C-alpha positions in Angstrom: -16.1 -6.7 -7.1 -14.0 -3.7 -6.0 -10.4 -4.1 -5.2 -9.1 -4.3 -1.6 -7.5 -1.0 -0.6 -4.0 -1.1 0.8 -2.9 2.0 2.6 0.8 2.8 2.1 2.4 5.3 4.4 4.6 7.7 2.5 8.0 9.2 3.3 8.6 12.9 3.9 11.7 14.0 2.0 13.2 16.8 0.1 12.7 16.0 -3.6 13.3 17.5 -7.0 11.0 17.2 -10.0 10.5 19.4 -13.1 11.5 22.9 -11.9 10.7 22.2 -8.2 12.9 21.5 -5.2 10.6 21.1 -2.2 9.6 19.0 0.8 7.4 16.2 -0.6 5.3 13.2 0.5 6.6 10.5 -1.8 6.8 6.8 -2.4 8.7 4.7 -5.1 6.2 3.5 -7.7 7.3 -0.1 -7.4 5.3 -0.3 -4.2 2.2 0.8 -6.0 2.9 -1.4 -9.0 3.2 -4.5 -6.8 -0.1 -3.7 -5.1 -1.9 -3.2 -8.4 -0.3 -6.3 -9.9 -1.7 -8.3 -7.0 -5.2 -7.0 -7.5 -5.2 -4.3 -4.9 -5.7 -0.5 -5.0 -3.0 1.6 -3.3 -4.0 4.6 -1.2 -1.0 6.8 -0.3 -1.2 8.2 3.2 1.1 11.0 4.1 2.1 11.9 7.7 -0.7 14.0 9.2 -0.9 15.2 12.8 -4.6 14.7 12.9 -4.2 11.1 11.9 -1.4 10.6 14.4 -4.0 11.7 17.0 -6.8 9.6 15.5 -5.6 6.9 13.1 -9.1 5.5 12.7 -10.1 8.3 10.3 -7.7 6.7 7.7 -7.9 3.1 8.8 -11.6 3.1 8.2 -10.8 3.6 4.5 -8.4 0.7 4.1 -8.4 -3.1 4.1 -4.7 -3.5 4.7 -1.7 -1.4 5.7 1.9 -1.3 4.4 4.9 0.5 5.8 7.6 1.2 3.3 11.4 1.6 3.6 13.1 4.9 4.2 14.9 7.1 6.8 16.3 5.8 10.1 14.1 5.8 13.1 14.9 8.2 15.9 16.7 6.1 18.5 15.3 8.2 21.3 12.0 6.3 20.7 13.6 3.1 21.8 15.7 4.6 24.5 19.1 4.6 22.8 21.8 7.2 22.2 22.1 8.2 18.5 24.9 6.5 16.7 27.0 8.6 14.4 25.7 6.6 11.4 22.1 7.2 12.3 21.1 10.1 10.1 18.3 12.1 8.7 15.5 10.9 11.0 12.0 12.4 10.5 10.2 12.7 13.8 6.8 13.5 12.2 7.0 10.4 10.1 8.1 8.3 13.1 5.1 9.5 15.2 2.6 9.0 12.4 3.7 5.5 11.6 3.9 4.4 15.2 0.3 5.6 15.8 -1.0 4.0 12.6 0.8 0.7 13.2 -0.4 0.3 16.8 -4.0 1.1 16.0 -4.0 -1.1 12.8 -2.8 -4.0 14.9 -5.4 -3.4 17.6 -8.0 -3.6 14.9 -6.4 -6.7 13.3 -6.0 -5.0 10.0 -3.6 -7.0 7.8 -0.1 -5.4 8.1 3.1 -5.6 6.2 6.2 -3.7 7.2 9.1 -3.5 4.7 12.7 -2.7 5.7 12.2 0.4 7.9 8.6 -0.8 8.2 9.8 -4.0 9.9 12.0 -2.0 12.2 9.1 0.3 13.0 6.9 -2.7 13.9 9.6 -3.9 16.3 10.0 -0.5 17.9 6.2 -0.1 18.2 6.2 -3.2 20.4 9.0 -2.0 22.7 11.9 -3.5 20.8 15.2 -1.8 19.8 17.4 -1.6 16.8 21.0 -2.2 15.9 22.0 1.2 14.6 24.9 0.2 12.3 25.3 -3.4 11.2 28.7 -3.1 9.5 30.2 -2.1 12.9 28.7 -5.1 14.6 29.0 -7.8 11.8 32.1 -6.5 10.0 30.6 -6.5 6.5 28.3 -4.5 4.2 26.3 -7.4 2.7 23.0 -5.9 3.7 23.7 -2.7 1.7 26.5 -3.2 -0.8 25.9 0.1 -2.7 23.9 3.2 -1.7 20.8 3.7 -3.8 20.7 0.4 -5.7 19.7 -3.2 -5.1 22.3 -4.4 -7.6 24.4 -7.1 -6.0 22.3 -7.0 -2.8 20.7 -10.4 -3.1 21.1 -12.8 -0.2 19.1 -15.8 1.2 16.9 -15.8 4.2 15.8 -19.0 6.1 12.2 -18.9 7.2 10.6 -20.9 9.9 8.5 -23.8 8.4 4.8 -23.0 8.8 5.3 -19.4 9.8 3.4 -16.5 8.3 6.6 -15.4 6.6 7.2 -18.8 5.0 3.5 -19.1 3.9 3.6 -15.6 2.4 6.9 -16.2 0.6 5.8 -19.6 -0.6 9.1 -21.2 0.5 11.4 -21.7 3.5 14.7 -20.6 1.8 13.9 -17.2 0.2 16.1 -15.1 -2.0 15.8 -11.4 -1.1 16.9 -7.9 -2.2 18.1 -5.7 0.7 19.3 -2.2 1.3 19.7 -1.4 5.0 22.4 -0.6 7.5 20.2 -1.1 10.6 18.4 -4.1 12.0 16.3 -5.6 14.8 18.0 -5.7 18.2 15.9 -6.6 21.2 12.7 -8.2 19.8 9.5 -6.4 20.7 6.9 -7.8 23.1 4.7 -10.5 21.5 6.7 -10.6 18.3 8.5 -13.7 17.2 11.5 -13.9 14.8 10.5 -16.1 11.8 13.4 -15.5 9.4 17.2 -15.0 9.6 19.9 -14.1 7.1 21.9 -17.1 6.2 25.2 -15.1 6.2 25.1 -13.6 9.7 21.8 -14.8 11.5 20.4 -11.2 11.5 16.6 -11.3 12.1 15.0 -10.7 8.7 11.3 -11.5 9.4 9.2 -10.9 12.5 5.5 -11.6 13.0 2.7 -11.4 15.6 1.2 -14.8 16.2 -1.9 -13.6 17.9 -3.1 -11.6 14.8 -4.2 -12.9 11.4 -1.5 -11.1 9.4 1.1 -8.9 11.0 4.4 -9.4 9.3 7.7 -7.4 9.0 10.4 -8.3 6.5 13.8 -6.6 6.3 14.1 -7.0 2.6 12.3 -5.3 -0.3 9.6 -7.5 -2.0 8.4 -4.6 -4.1 11.8 -4.7 -5.9 11.4 -8.3 -6.8 8.8 -9.2 -9.4 9.0 -12.8 -8.4 8.0 -12.1 -4.7 4.7 -13.3 -3.5 4.7 -11.3 -0.2 2.7 -8.2 -1.3 0.3 -10.5 -3.1 -0.2 -12.3 0.2 -1.0 -9.0 1.9 -3.5 -8.1 -0.7 -5.3 -11.5 -0.5 -5.5 -11.3 3.3 -6.8 -7.7 2.9 -9.5 -9.1 0.6 -10.5 -11.7 3.2 -10.5 -9.0 5.9 -12.7 -6.7 3.7 -15.4 -9.1 2.5 -17.3 -9.6 5.8 -17.1 -5.8 6.4 -18.5 -5.1 2.9 -21.2 -7.7 3.3 -22.1 -6.3 6.7 -22.3 -2.8 5.4 -24.5 -3.8 2.5 -26.9 -5.6 4.9 -27.0 -2.6 7.2 -27.7 -0.3 4.3 -30.5 -2.5 3.0 -32.0 -2.7 6.4 -31.9 1.0 6.8 -33.5 1.5 3.4 -36.2 -1.0 4.2 -36.8 0.7 7.5 -37.1 4.1 5.9 -39.5 2.7 3.3 -41.6 1.0 6.0 -41.7 4.2 8.1 -42.8 6.2 5.1 -45.7 3.9 4.1 -48.1 4.9 6.9 -47.5 8.5 6.2 -48.5 8.1 2.6 -51.6 6.2 3.7 -52.8 9.0 5.8 
């Protein structure tokens, strides 16, 4: 049986490799590794104006959708003034991810937002962000060192029975984080299902009226013990199988119809 396809939305960043220094659509490979390890196939989807206008062209190809971490979201989207620490926003990526997220949720496609992806999920539902946590909470526990998860572990308490707790497999969950922003006003229809033990910052949000729409503020792709991406892949498999069976039945009926229509012609 073919693997469920997880669409992963890429960043747009200036990058260097070999002899090149160019704008690139990129994604850390640990996202891809985690999807493959869980039995899925990763399909990288770069920001594309045509897909921003019509997300279905890409969403028709996938069984689940994942939003990765990355640049700050433009605060103008949620009606806020830019904080001095809100830097390097990428409007093309913001617009693309908002369109893909909203349409995927309309179609009840399994969805996992990671770090920035959780924040994007909240903004897509009309929520807002805290733009610089150290200023509000007086500590740097959510991002102790730029560019590394070393020393960034902290515990999150998850609501018993919530999607977050079921996906994580526990109610007290150790996480790896690297962010300076967080959820402010919670978006319409979303519920908070996890909080940081150290400061009560919302760390998981979900949409109860959908089968699998989850945002987490931490980075499960950086933790080989995490079950979260595996839970997304399994839900994507469940979402895919009826569609695959339906497509196979339709294809068989069309072939039978074509054969049946051809028979009288041969008889004549």
